[in-house]
C-alpha positions, 0 to 999 in steps of 0.5 A: 665898678659899682653902681651908685647906692641910690640907683634902682630900677623896676626889679626892686618890687619883684620877689625873685632873688635873681631879679632883686640882685639886678634891682640896683643896676643902672640898666632900666630893667623890666620884669617880663610882663605887659608893661615891657612888651607894650613899650617894645611894641609902641616904640618899635624897639627890640627886646634885650632878654637876659635869663639866669638864676640867682646862684649862677656864677657866670650870671654874677660875672656878667652882672658885675662886668656889664650890667653894673657898667654905666656905658653898657647901661647907656646902650641898653637904655637908649636902644632896647627894652631890657627884660630880666627873667629868672629861669627858675621862676619862668622855666617856660620862657627859658625853654622857648628861648634856650631852644632858639639859642641852641638852634642859632649857636649849637649850644646853650647855658646861663646867662642866656642872652636873646634879642627879640623883635617887639612881637617876641621872635628871637633873631640873635642870641648867645650865653655869656658875653664879656663887656669887650671882645675876649677869648674869641667871644664878641664883647657885649658893647660891640654886640649891642652897638651892632644890633642897634644899628642893624635894627635902625637901618635894616629892621626888616632883615632882623624881623625876617630872621625872627620869623624864620627861626620861629617857624623852625621852632614851631616845626621842631615841636611838631616833628616828634615821631610817634610809633610803638615804643617796645621796652626790650629793644630800647632798654637794651640799646640804652644799657649798651650806650651807657656802658660805652660812655662809662668811665671805668677809671673814675666812674660816671659817664663821658669826660669832664665836666661830669654831672651826677646823672642820678636818674641814669644810675637809678635806671641801671640799678633797675636793670641790674635787679632784672638782668642780674648783670654784675657789670651794671651794679659795678657802674653804679657803685663805683660812681656813687662811691667816687662821687661821695669821696670827691670834692663834689660831695661836701665832706664837712656839711653834707650835700652835693655840689652841682657838677665836677669840673674834672673827670675825678670828681675832685673840683666841683662847681660849688653851687648846691641845688635842692633838686640834686639833693633830692635825686641823689639822696633817692639813688643812694637810698636805692643803692643801700636797699640793693646792696646793704652797704651802710655807706650809702645810707650814711650819704643819704642821711648827711644829704637830709641833714644838710637840707633840714639845716640849711635849705628848710624854711620856718614853715617847712618848705624847702628853699631852692639853692645855695650859691657857688660864690661867697666872700673870702673876707667878712670885711669885704662882703661884696668881693666874692669868689667861687668856693671861698666857703668850702676851700682849705689851705694847710695853714687853715687846717692847722689853725683849727686843729693844731699841727699834729691833727691837721697833718692827719686830716690833710693826709686823709683829705688830700690837702697839700701846700700847692692845693688842688683848686685851679688858680682862679679859685686860689685864696687871696693870700696866694696860698694853694687851696683844696676842695676836700675829698678823701684821698685814694687808699692803697691798692686802689688800682686793684679794686673795681670800686673806689676806696679811700684810706682806711683808719689802719692805713692812716695809723700805719702812715703816722705810726699811731694807734688805730684807736687814737686815729679814730678818736681824732677823726671823730673830733676833727670833722665837727671842729672844721665844720664849725670853723667853716660856719664862721666864714661868710655864707654863700647866698641862699636862694630862698624861693620855694618852687613846687616842682623841686619841693615835690622831688624833695618830699619824695626823697624824704618820704623814701628816706623815712621808710628806708632809714626808719627815721620819723624826722624825715617823715615829718619833714616830708609832711610839713612841706607837702602840707605847706604846698597844699595849703599855700600854693593851691588856689581855691579853684584847685589850680596849682601855682609854681613859686612862693616867696615872702608870703606871695604865691604866683606863676601858674604851675607847669607840668613839672609842678604837677608831675613832681608834686604828684610823685612826692604825694605818692611816696608820702602816702606809701610812707604815712599811709594817710589817704589824704595824700593819695586823694590829693595825688589823684585830684592833681592827676586829673588836673594835670591831664585837663591842663597839659595833655595833648589829646591828638598827639599824646604826651603833655605840654609844659604849659597849661591851656590857661597859661600865657601864650608863647611863641611855641607851646613846647613838649619837653622830654629830655631828662637833664639835671632834672627829669622831664615832667613828661617822664615823671608824669608817665610813672605817676600815671602808671603807679596811680593806675595800679594803686587806684585801678584806673586803667585809663591812666595806664593807657595815657602812659602808653600813649605818652610813650608812643608819642615820643617813640622816635626820639627815645629810640634814637637817643635812649640815654637822653631819657633815663627817667622815661625808661624807668617808667617804661621798665615799670610798664613792661612789668612785672610790677607788684601791688602789695597790700598790708591788711591789719591795724597799723600798730600791730607788731606783726604788721609792722614787721611785714611793713619793715620787709617791704621798706627794706627791699629794693622793689622799685616796681611795687606800689604799697597799700595799707588796708586797716580795719574799720572806718580807716579802712573805708577811707582807703577802700573809697580810693582803692576799691580793689582792696575791699576783699583783701583783709586780715586772715582769721584776725591776724594781719596779712600781706597780699602780693599781686602782679597786675592785680592777680594775687598770690595766696596771702601770708601772715609772717614777715619771712613769708612776705620776704620771699614773695617780695623778692620773687619778681626779680628774675622774671624776663620782659614780656616784650610789650606794654600791657 
């Protein structure tokens, strides 16, 4: 069913790619705003609120099945004020109404479908509704008809339900149990729970569907470094290797898909999100620092190259996502299916590589005639399709870590020289990638979000240090400079979204916290004081706008933002870490960098504000636990004193970059005018200068410094020496 091409609605003037996807529906959609809300109040109509995002597969399905259907549109237009919201553009609205649906149904997801009273109180909702009753789900037409009749006949009952649910939401927000969050017990409990839920056969946690959970892996790396428990490192390494070997990872183009639909990481949900690339690149870099395994560095490089190639705007900012769905046939661009761009059949391999080379690649990547993709992802031809993933090598069952076929095994299987197989693999992958580039591309969501860009800036900055790659440093700088120039108002207020020359939506906690995080990492890569200056300025703004003075912690929305039913505090570290979790680490790191003890005290207050929640379910908050682990100490402040281009200083700088010291902050103290700029921001470095004209390094713990050293070898010993220290059991 298709909409007449000349039909359009109010969404046509919006910037959100998700809203624009619905601009030609026959539904009389409104964007969220006073025009829609006023009409609902004036006409006493219930609101039909639909929330999703542009790369959401089931959002596409619901649009195609229902919102393009004139019969569904007629029901919506006759009885409701229909509002579309992009959850990525308005995460504050999404958080409120997702919480409402979770309370009503016990589950959430997108598309999110919520019915509201004219005063915005939710009284009924769910996620995806098929047009007719199916799979035990009520049909949307049935739901619309029923709600419309109930609103006409018994509006007071629906209003009362909205009042009751709103009161429950408000009570839940106020119920966070404060206390004292002791590091050692809660971290120990978290490690026990992660161990209990770990899949020792395939890596990752719990059963399918499996998500990467990169911040949980980063927490385990920190715990391994401190406790020297090899089982913790094994969990991290097995998971990282299995994810990178499976279909979750784009074996040809780099980058990770959203999640795996199976326990073995073979069949992904194919959308690619910017935040996943940022978080996973960071975790793989940390694993490379911790273990020295080059394969982790290679995965990080391929993630970065994917982002630079496909998710970077001409101005240098980073786009949000690529869709899971794409057209299989260029002649029929509107007929899309999930994974069409990424899946392969044996015949397609042979068409690109020839029969002999295709046989080797099929063996290596597990491509068989029947395919491994579910029937609903099968090619239109009916041929079995495969999500490329490295097939398990010999003796895998005897190894704790995932191991794919080696070149020697492939050569043995095909009875060909190893050199020939090596050459074949080197030429086949780029040829397959170029052939794939000729296929219809998935939809690109080209809006720029400050919070997600902050995460990516941090990842590129870390990648530039660890991999010694100037292009990554340049990418981080371009993105940061763009955000600071285009998404900060003249009064200093940060905005959230940019697209098509338009910057809009008040920045929320995540925007401030994640951008501060990116600027801290960028300073520690470039040592340009202006990035540290911006980080400290934004931190002051974050506390002014979001801090809950009586209760502790930060609200999601600022004091100057639109008033919603509930002003929420979000702590859960889901696919994206929470703003509160990242803000806690920002406050600690900037407190150590600048000597602002008041910020460290704010972090402690934040921990204690959520003590009850974290103690009860510690594995739900791995990013917060990383901040707690930093606070528990010992942490290090490292000062490198000397000219940046001096060979001895560069050697010491390289020591710090290569070491896995996640609880360290690093300052460069150059001589002369450049040194005066950093002294104004970090006054405690004034006495820490060169030694008898030679560059020096100072390693301090909570501002108590050891004797300075002037060689890279001596610094290497000092940097590594905090690892075995036990927790002191209390926050400083």
